MMTF fields as JSON, N, C-alpha, C and O atoms, coordinates in Angstrom:
{
  "mmtfVersion": "1.0.0",
  "mmtfProducer": "UNKNOWN",
  "numBonds": 223,
  "numAtoms": 224,
  "numGroups": 56,
  "numChains": 1,
  "numModels": 1,
  "chainsPerModel": [1],
  "groupsPerChain": [56],
  "chainIdList": ["A"],
  "bondAtomList": [4, 2, 8, 6, 12, 10, 16, 14, 20, 18, 24, 22, 28, 26, 32, 30, 36, 34, 40, 38, 44, 42, 48, 46, 52, 50, 56, 54, 60, 58, 64, 62, 68, 66, 72, 70, 76, 74, 80, 78, 84, 82, 88, 86, 92, 90, 96, 94, 100, 98, 104, 102, 108, 106, 112, 110, 116, 114, 120, 118, 124, 122, 128, 126, 132, 130, 136, 134, 140, 138, 144, 142, 148, 146, 152, 150, 156, 154, 160, 158, 164, 162, 168, 166, 172, 170, 176, 174, 180, 178, 184, 182, 188, 186, 192, 190, 196, 194, 200, 198, 204, 202, 208, 206, 212, 210, 216, 214, 220, 218],
  "bondOrderList": [1, 1, 1, 1, 1, 1, 1, 1, 1, 1, 1, 1, 1, 1, 1, 1, 1, 1, 1, 1, 1, 1, 1, 1, 1, 1, 1, 1, 1, 1, 1, 1, 1, 1, 1, 1, 1, 1, 1, 1, 1, 1, 1, 1, 1, 1, 1, 1, 1, 1, 1, 1, 1, 1, 1],
  "groupList": [{"groupName": "UNK", "atomNameList": ["N", "CA", "C", "O"], "elementList": ["N", "C", "C", "O"], "formalChargeList": [0, 0, 0, 0], "bondAtomList": [1, 0, 2, 1, 3, 2], "bondOrderList": [1, 1, 2], "singleLetterCode": "X", "chemCompType": "L-PEPTIDE LINKING"}],
  "groupTypeList": [0, 0, 0, 0, 0, 0, 0, 0, 0, 0, 0, 0, 0, 0, 0, 0, 0, 0, 0, 0, 0, 0, 0, 0, 0, 0, 0, 0, 0, 0, 0, 0, 0, 0, 0, 0, 0, 0, 0, 0, 0, 0, 0, 0, 0, 0, 0, 0, 0, 0, 0, 0, 0, 0, 0, 0],
  "groupIdList": [1, 2, 3, 4, 5, 6, 7, 8, 9, 10, 11, 12, 13, 14, 15, 16, 17, 18, 19, 20, 21, 22, 23, 24, 25, 26, 27, 28, 29, 30, 31, 32, 33, 34, 35, 36, 37, 38, 39, 40, 41, 42, 43, 44, 45, 46, 47, 48, 49, 50, 51, 52, 53, 54, 55, 56],
  "secStructList": [7, 7, 7, 7, 7, 1, 1, 7, 6, 6, 4, 4, 4, 6, 6, 5, 7, 6, 6, 1, 7, 5, 7, 7, 6, 6, 6, 1, 7, 7, 7, 2, 2, 2, 2, 2, 2, 2, 2, 2, 2, 2, 2, 2, 2, 2, 6, 6, 6, 1, 1, 7, 1, 1, 7, 7],
  "xCoordList": [0.816, -0.233, 0.641, 1.11, 0.949, 0.959, 0.865, -0.069, 1.964, 2.084, 0.38, -0.189, 0.192, -0.455, 0.648, 1.863, -0.9, 0.075, -1.389, -2.582, -0.588, -2.135, -2.491, -3.453, -1.707, -1.818, -2.945, -3.76, -3.666, -4.021, -5.365, -5.41, -6.467, -7.13, -8.172, -8.814, -8.645, -9.717, -10.158, -11.1, -8.024, -7.895, -8.353, -9.321, -7.814, -8.011, -9.57, -9.831, -10.631, -11.539, -12.785, -13.899, -11.666, -12.082, -11.848, -12.315, -11.263, -11.316, -11.747, -11.071, -12.697, -13.701, -14.727, -15.199, -15.881, -16.706, -17.905, -17.648, -19.002, -19.834, -19.59, -19.651, -18.97, -19.246, -17.242, -16.379, -17.213, -14.548, -14.25, -13.089, -14.849, -13.511, -13.491, -14.174, -11.856, -11.007, -11.93, -12.396, -12.198, -13.158, -11.731, -10.577, -12.332, -11.771, -10.919, -11.122, -9.73, -8.766, -10.323, -11.011, -10.854, -11.961, -12.278, -12.179, -12.849, -13.538, -12.893, -13.266, -11.541, -10.354, -9.77, -9.463, -9.39, -8.985, -7.513, -7.0, -6.866, -5.103, -4.43, -4.876, -3.562, -2.179, -2.971, -3.854, -2.077, -1.475, -0.731, -0.683, -0.444, 0.678, 0.759, 1.421, -0.053, -0.578, -1.458, -1.207, -2.213, -3.152, -2.864, -3.568, -1.811, -1.003, -0.675, -0.777, -0.301, 0.296, -0.633, -0.455, -2.054, -3.312, -3.113, -2.362, -3.843, -4.351, -3.602, -4.046, -2.172, -0.872, -0.542, -0.139, -1.197, -1.58, -2.73, -2.968, -3.387, -5.3, -5.005, -5.347, -4.298, -3.906, -2.984, -2.999, -2.347, -1.803, -2.161, -1.383, -3.559, -4.078, -4.804, -4.836, -5.861, -7.031, -5.714, -6.04, -4.555, -4.24, -3.444, -2.327, -3.693, -3.497, -4.526, -4.61, -6.107, -6.856, -7.408, -8.246, -6.89, -7.488, -8.683, -9.448, -8.821, -9.541, -10.342, -9.785, -11.859, -12.69, -12.019, -11.598, -12.031, -11.321, -13.635, -13.777, -14.273, -14.95, -16.789, -16.631, -18.043, -18.27, -20.097, -20.406, -20.637, -22.12, -23.345, -24.527],
  "yCoordList": [-1.608, 0.088, 1.348, 1.841, 2.014, 3.071, 4.113, 3.887, 5.302, 5.836, 7.416, 7.897, 7.64, 9.39, 9.78, 9.58, 10.969, 11.795, 13.655, 13.878, 14.138, 15.281, 16.189, 16.948, 15.964, 16.435, 16.068, 16.943, 14.707, 14.647, 13.604, 12.64, 15.244, 15.181, 14.497, 14.075, 14.189, 12.648, 11.833, 11.767, 10.662, 9.622, 10.133, 9.532, 10.952, 10.953, 11.794, 12.264, 11.906, 11.751, 10.533, 10.282, 9.95, 8.326, 7.734, 6.598, 8.144, 7.891, 9.13, 9.681, 9.779, 10.78, 10.716, 10.541, 10.848, 10.368, 11.3, 12.357, 11.176, 13.147, 14.055, 15.127, 13.58, 15.041, 15.59, 16.229, 15.175, 15.275, 14.398, 14.537, 13.625, 12.872, 11.636, 11.152, 11.6, 10.475, 9.189, 8.955, 8.423, 6.797, 5.934, 5.699, 5.715, 4.432, 3.357, 3.136, 2.705, 1.52, 1.225, 2.117, 0.47, -0.505, -0.832, -1.934, 0.711, 0.458, 0.898, 0.962, 1.34, 1.504, 0.456, 0.217, -0.394, -1.508, -1.581, -2.294, -0.14, -0.071, 0.097, 0.613, -0.396, -0.321, 0.79, 1.638, 0.223, 1.274, 2.467, 3.611, 2.116, 2.938, 3.741, 4.755, 3.065, 3.605, 4.653, 5.552, 4.897, 4.991, 6.097, 7.106, 5.936, 7.75, 8.382, 9.581, 7.439, 8.418, 9.227, 10.418, 8.348, 8.559, 10.343, 11.241, 10.439, 11.407, 12.499, 13.57, 12.166, 13.187, 14.432, 15.595, 12.899, 13.87, 14.577, 15.783, 13.532, 14.317, 15.99, 17.001, 15.949, 17.292, 18.534, 19.747, 17.847, 19.01, 19.048, 19.349, 18.711, 18.745, 19.859, 20.795, 19.474, 20.676, 22.306, 23.437, 21.904, 23.455, 23.526, 23.845, 23.206, 24.093, 24.541, 25.564, 23.66, 24.413, 23.322, 23.716, 22.121, 21.021, 20.28, 19.598, 20.502, 19.111, 20.284, 21.381, 20.186, 21.354, 20.384, 19.237, 20.955, 20.509, 20.403, 19.553, 20.756, 20.247, 20.071, 20.625, 19.553, 19.736, 19.117, 17.965, 19.809, 20.771, 19.681, 19.987],
  "zCoordList": [-0.218, 0.162, 0.001, 1.027, -1.406, -1.198, 0.355, 1.124, 0.724, 1.521, 1.599, 0.62, 2.647, 2.328, 1.997, 2.016, 1.399, 1.197, 1.217, 1.008, 1.468, 2.211, 0.635, 0.522, -0.236, -1.343, -1.678, -1.385, -2.423, -2.796, -1.322, -0.558, -2.034, -0.331, -0.434, 0.528, -2.479, -2.815, -1.709, -0.92, -2.259, -1.371, 0.444, 0.909, 1.157, 2.33, 2.603, 3.711, 1.305, 2.618, 2.56, 3.021, 1.586, 1.972, 3.123, 3.206, 4.063, 6.053, 6.359, 7.227, 5.907, 7.265, 7.207, 6.084, 8.661, 7.792, 7.704, 7.13, 8.085, 7.157, 7.445, 6.844, 9.303, 10.098, 9.377, 9.978, 8.411, 8.827, 9.923, 10.307, 10.492, 11.883, 10.491, 9.588, 11.299, 11.463, 11.592, 12.707, 10.644, 11.01, 11.814, 11.454, 12.745, 13.733, 12.659, 11.465, 13.739, 12.73, 12.925, 12.429, 13.364, 13.599, 12.288, 11.748, 11.603, 9.883, 8.931, 7.759, 9.534, 7.894, 7.945, 6.777, 8.618, 8.59, 7.985, 7.123, 9.108, 8.668, 10.382, 11.407, 10.149, 11.48, 12.065, 11.938, 12.778, 13.798, 13.565, 14.016, 13.122, 12.907, 11.564, 11.342, 10.736, 9.7, 9.942, 9.138, 10.551, 11.211, 11.777, 11.818, 12.233, 12.713, 11.151, 10.891, 10.268, 9.438, 8.912, 8.655, 8.668, 7.978, 9.125, 8.743, 10.276, 10.576, 10.861, 11.276, 10.585, 10.428, 9.122, 9.108, 7.582, 6.289, 6.938, 7.018, 7.385, 7.511, 8.077, 7.464, 9.373, 9.711, 9.171, 9.382, 8.545, 7.258, 6.078, 5.174, 5.869, 4.767, 4.762, 3.963, 6.556, 7.395, 7.159, 6.795, 7.456, 7.582, 6.834, 7.24, 5.09, 3.921, 3.711, 3.03, 4.444, 4.25, 2.929, 2.119, 2.87, 1.26, 1.856, 1.174, 3.504, 4.169, 4.645, 4.61, 5.185, 6.336, 7.721, 7.572, 8.742, 9.819, 10.514, 11.393, 10.326, 10.303, 9.206, 8.118, 9.332, 8.355, 8.752, 9.056, 8.672, 8.992, 7.567, 7.409]
}
């Protein structure tokens, strides 16, 4: 599996729920290490404005 990239917001969106929160490991099926990497890339994308912090 390839690593996550904060610039690819479309692929990161599939790991977010309808409220733009990260899905838990049980739903994503990722290992703990990959889940931490995902969270870091989502945080970077949010900081740069590529992903929303919340969605109503």
